[in-house]
C-alpha positions in Angstrom: 0.2 0.0 -0.1 1.3 3.3 -0.9 0.2 6.8 0.0 -1.9 8.5 -2.8 0.7 10.5 -4.9 -1.1 13.9 -4.3 0.1 13.7 -0.7 3.5 12.7 -1.2 5.0 16.1 -0.3 2.4 17.0 2.3 4.0 18.1 5.5 3.0 19.8 8.7 3.5 20.1 12.5 1.7 18.3 15.4 1.8 17.5 19.1 3.4 13.9 19.7 3.1 11.9 22.9 5.3 8.9 22.7 3.4 7.1 25.8 0.8 7.6 28.4 3.2 9.3 30.8 5.2 11.1 28.2 5.2 14.8 27.8 3.7 16.1 24.3 6.4 17.6 22.0 6.2 19.4 18.7 7.4 17.2 15.7 7.2 17.4 11.8 4.6 15.4 10.1 4.8 13.9 6.6 3.9 11.2 4.2 6.1 8.4 3.6 5.7 5.6 1.1 3.3 3.5 3.1 3.9 5.3 6.6 3.3 8.6 8.4 6.6 9.9 9.3 7.2 11.9 12.6 10.6 13.9 12.7 12.3 16.3 15.3 13.3 19.9 14.5 16.3 18.6 12.8 14.5 16.5 10.4 15.6 13.3 12.1 12.9 10.5 11.8 11.6 9.7 15.5 9.1 6.9 14.4 7.0 5.7 11.4 3.4 4.8 11.6 1.9 2.2 9.1 -0.9 4.3 7.3 -2.9 0.9 7.0 -3.1 1.1 11.0 -3.5 4.7 11.8 -6.7 5.6 13.1 -8.7 8.9 14.4 -9.3 8.8 18.1 -11.7 11.7 18.1 -14.0 11.8 14.9 -15.5 15.0 14.3 -13.4 17.2 16.7 -10.5 19.4 16.1 -7.6 19.3 16.7 -7.7 15.6 15.4 -6.2 12.9 17.6 -4.6 9.9 15.6 -3.1 6.8 17.1 -1.0 4.2 15.3 -2.0 0.9 16.7 -5.6 1.2 18.4 -4.1 1.3 22.1 -4.1 5.2 22.1 -0.8 5.0 24.2 0.9 6.8 21.5 -0.8 9.8 19.8 -0.3 12.8 17.3 -2.5 15.8 17.6 -3.2 17.8 14.2 -4.5 21.0 13.7 -3.7 21.3 9.9 -7.0 20.4 8.1 -5.2 19.5 4.8 -3.2 16.9 6.7 -6.1 15.6 8.4 -8.3 15.3 5.4 -5.4 13.6 3.5 -5.1 11.0 6.3 -8.7 10.3 6.2 -8.8 10.2 2.3 -5.9 7.6 2.5 -7.9 5.8 5.2 -10.9 5.7 3.1 -8.8 4.3 0.2 -7.5 1.6 2.3 -10.9 0.8 3.5 -12.1 0.4 -0.1 -9.3 -1.9 -1.0 -10.2 -4.1 2.1 -12.1 -7.5 1.2 -15.7 -7.2 1.3 -17.0 -10.3 2.9 -19.6 -11.2 0.6 -18.1 -10.5 -2.6 -14.6 -11.9 -1.6 -16.2 -15.0 -0.3 -17.8 -15.3 -3.8 -14.7 -14.8 -5.9 -12.6 -16.9 -3.5 -14.8 -20.0 -3.5 -15.1 -19.7 -7.1 -11.3 -19.7 -7.5 -11.2 -22.4 -5.1 -13.6 -24.8 -6.8 -11.8 -23.9 -10.2 -8.6 -25.4 -8.5 -10.3 -28.4 -7.1 -11.7 -29.2 -10.5 -8.4 -28.8 -12.2 -6.8 -31.2 -9.7 -9.4 -33.8 -9.7 -9.5 -36.0 -6.7 -5.9 -35.3 -5.9 -5.8 -32.2 -3.3 -2.2 -30.6 -3.3 -1.8 -28.6 -0.3 1.2 -26.8 -1.7 -0.9 -25.6 -4.6 -3.4 -24.2 -2.4 -0.9 -22.5 -0.4 0.6 -21.0 -3.6 -3.0 -19.8 -4.5 -3.6 -18.1 -1.2 -0.1 -16.3 -1.1 -0.9 -15.1 -4.6 -4.5 -13.6 -4.0 -4.2 -12.4 -0.3 -3.6 -8.8 -0.3 -1.2 -6.9 1.5 -3.8 -5.2 3.6 -5.1 -8.4 4.7 -1.4 -9.7 5.3 -1.0 -6.8 7.7 -4.2 -7.5 9.5 -3.2 -11.1 10.2 0.2 -10.0 11.3 -1.3 -7.5 13.7 -3.6 -10.2 15.1 -0.5 -12.6 15.3 1.6 -9.9 17.2 -1.3 -9.5 19.7 -0.9 -13.0 20.5 3.1 -12.9 20.7 2.7 -10.2 23.2 0.5 -12.1 25.3 3.1 -14.7 25.4 6.1 -12.5 26.0 4.7 -9.5 27.6 4.6 -5.8 26.4 7.4 -4.9 23.8 10.2 -2.9 25.1 9.6 0.9 24.7 11.6 2.8 27.1 11.1 6.3 25.3 14.7 7.3 24.6 15.3 3.5 23.4 12.2 3.7 21.1 13.5 6.5 19.5 16.8 5.1 18.8 15.1 2.0 17.6 13.1 4.1 15.2 16.2 5.9 13.9 18.1 2.4 13.4 14.8 1.1 11.7 14.8 4.1 9.3 18.6 3.7 8.6 18.8 0.0 7.6 15.3 -0.5 6.3 14.2 2.8 4.8 11.7 1.2 2.5 9.2 1.4 5.3 8.2 -2.4 4.6 9.5 -3.4 8.1 9.1 -2.4 11.4 11.3 -3.5 14.4 9.7 -4.6 17.7 12.0 -5.5 20.7 10.4 -8.4 22.7 11.0 -8.3 26.6 10.9 -12.1 26.7 10.9 -14.8 24.2 13.2 -15.5 21.1 16.8 -14.7 21.4 17.1 -13.6 17.7 14.4 -12.5 15.3 10.9 -13.5 14.2 9.3 -12.1 11.0 5.3 -11.7 10.9 3.2 -11.4 8.1 2.8 -7.8 7.1 6.5 -6.9 7.8 6.7 -6.7 11.7 10.3 -7.8 12.8 10.0 -9.0 16.3 13.6 -8.9 18.0 14.7 -10.5 21.3 16.3 -8.2 23.7 19.6 -9.9 23.8 20.4 -9.0 20.3 20.8 -5.6 21.7 21.8 -6.2 25.2 24.6 -8.7 24.8 26.7 -6.8 22.3 28.8 -3.7 22.0 28.2 -2.7 18.4 24.9 -1.6 17.1 25.8 -3.4 13.9 25.0 -6.6 15.5 21.3 -5.9 16.0 21.3 -4.3 12.7 22.5 -7.4 11.3 19.9 -9.5 12.8 17.2 -7.2 11.6 18.7 -7.3 8.1 19.1 -11.2 8.0 15.2 -11.2 9.1 14.2 -8.9 6.2 16.4 -11.1 3.8 14.8 -14.3 5.1 11.3 -12.8 4.7 12.0 -11.7 1.0 13.1 -15.3 0.2 10.6 -17.2 2.5 7.2 -15.6 2.6 6.1 -15.2 6.4 2.3 -15.9 5.3 3.3 -19.1 3.5 5.3 -20.2 6.3 2.2 -19.7 8.7 -0.2 -21.5 6.2 2.4 -24.5 5.8 2.7 -24.8 9.6 -1.0 -24.6 10.4 -2.3 -27.0 7.7 -4.6 -27.0 4.6 -7.6 -26.3 6.6 -6.3 -22.9 7.7 -5.6 -22.1 4.0 -9.2 -23.1 3.2 -10.5 -20.9 5.8 -8.5 -17.9 4.6 -9.5 -18.4 0.8 -13.3 -18.9 1.7 -13.8 -16.6 4.6 -10.6 -14.1 4.5 -10.2 -15.0 8.3 -8.0 -17.5 10.2 -9.4 -19.0 13.3 -8.4 -17.4 16.5 -7.2 -20.7 18.0 -5.0 -21.4 15.0 -3.4 -17.9 15.4 -2.8 -18.8 19.1 -1.3 -22.3 18.4 1.1 -20.6 15.6 2.1 -17.7 18.1 3.5 -20.4 20.3 5.1 -22.2 17.5 6.5 -19.2 16.1 8.5 -18.4 19.3 10.1 -21.9 19.4 11.2 -22.1 15.8 13.9 -19.8 14.0 13.5 -17.9 10.8 14.6 -19.8 7.8 17.8 -18.4 6.5 18.3 -16.6 3.3 21.1 -17.6 0.9 24.5 -16.2 1.7 24.4 -14.3 -1.7 20.9 -12.7 -1.0 22.1 -11.9 2.7 25.1 -10.2 1.2 23.1 -8.1 -1.1 20.8 -7.0 1.5 23.7 -5.9 3.7 25.2 -4.1 0.8 21.9 -2.4 0.0 21.5 -1.4 3.7 25.3 0.0 3.7 26.1 -2.1 6.8 29.1 -4.4 7.4 28.4 -8.1 7.8 31.3 -8.9 9.9 29.8 -8.1 13.3 26.7 -10.1 12.6 28.7 -12.9 11.3 31.0 -13.0 14.6 27.9 -12.6 16.7 26.4 -15.7 15.2 29.6 -17.7 15.5 32.4 -16.2 17.4 35.0 -18.7 15.7 33.7 -17.3 12.4 33.9 -21.0 11.0 30.3 -21.3 10.1 29.9 -17.8 8.9 33.1 -17.3 6.9 31.4 -16.4 3.9 29.8 -13.4 5.3 33.3 -12.5 7.0 35.3 -12.7 3.7 32.7 -11.3 1.5 31.8 -8.4 3.7 30.7 -5.5 1.3 32.2 -2.7 3.7 35.3 -4.4 5.3 37.7 -1.7 4.3 35.1 0.8 3.5 33.8 3.5 6.0 29.9 3.7 6.1 27.5 6.1 7.8 27.3 5.3 11.4 24.3 3.5 12.5 23.6 5.5 15.9 25.6 8.0 17.9 27.1 6.6 21.0 24.3 8.2 23.1 21.8 6.7 20.9 23.2 3.3 21.1 23.4 3.6 25.0 19.7 4.5 25.0 18.8 1.6 22.6 20.7 -0.9 24.9 18.4 0.3 27.7 15.1 0.0 25.8 13.8 -2.6 28.1 14.6 -0.8 31.3 11.6 -0.1 33.3 10.3 3.5 32.8 
C-alpha cells in the first residue's frame, strides 16, 4: 500500500506523545511511502506509523487526534485540516481496498472450486498455499500480522518501549530498512534472535541488543530477518505450519481461526526464521550499507560457520555512515529498562 501521489510532499507540524506518561512535543509530520513519518526539528525521523493501522481517536473534533495501533498509548495531535483530510482520504482508500466479505467469499470460493476441478480428486496442499499467497492482498497480510503480534505479546509481555530507546530503535529502523516495509519490535522475553510476522513486523529478542557492544549486530539480525522474509514468505510459512484447513478458511472467509493463530504464535516463538542464501544476505547488507562482519561473528564467534559473510563483507575496508551515535546506542541498549 502506497500513500496517494497527491500527498507525497504534504508536511505539517503536530504534538506527539510517545507514551501515556510522556510529555507532548512538537514534531514534523509527513507522508512516507506507506507510513506517516514523525521527525524532530532537525528533520531526523523519530518514528514511522503504518498508514494502514493509523486511526482517528476523536472523529469530528478539532484538533484531530490519531493513534498508530489502536491502544491510544501513543498519539499525534493535528490542527492542519489539509493533513487531517489527507490522512482520512488515505484511510478511505484503504477501506475500499479491504476485502468485502460477501464479494470476497464468492470470488475466492469460485477460484477454490476451479482449483479443485483442475486437480480432480488429488488435493495438493502446496498448490493451495501457492494460490493463497498469490491472492491475499497486503492489507489482509498486515491484519493477520497484527492479530498474530497481539498473541505473541500475550506470551512475551509488552514490547520494550523505554522512550529514548524507542526513538533510537526508530532511527535504526529508518537507517537500515528505509523502504518502510518492515517495523522493528523488541520483545521483553521470548526468542533470542528474530521472528518475522506476515505484514512486515520484525520482532527482535532483547539479547540481540543487550548482549553486544556494536549496533551493527542488532542491525545485522534485522537485515538477516528482512532477507529471510524476502526469500521465505512469512504468510506461506504460517499456512504451511497450520495446515490445509487454515488455508481453506482464509480463501473462503478471508479469516484464520483464533485458536489457529494462538497455536501458531506459540510455535513461532520456538522455531527460527529460515535463513536466506548467503548471496541474498550479502546483497541485503550491501543495500543497507552495513558491514556483515559483526553479525557473522555474533552468530559464530569462531567465524567458522559464517566465513562467507566475513570474507565477502561488502564494507570490510570501507567507512559507512554510523548507524547510531554513542548516546543513541546506549539508549537503545536500555530500551527494556523499566520506565
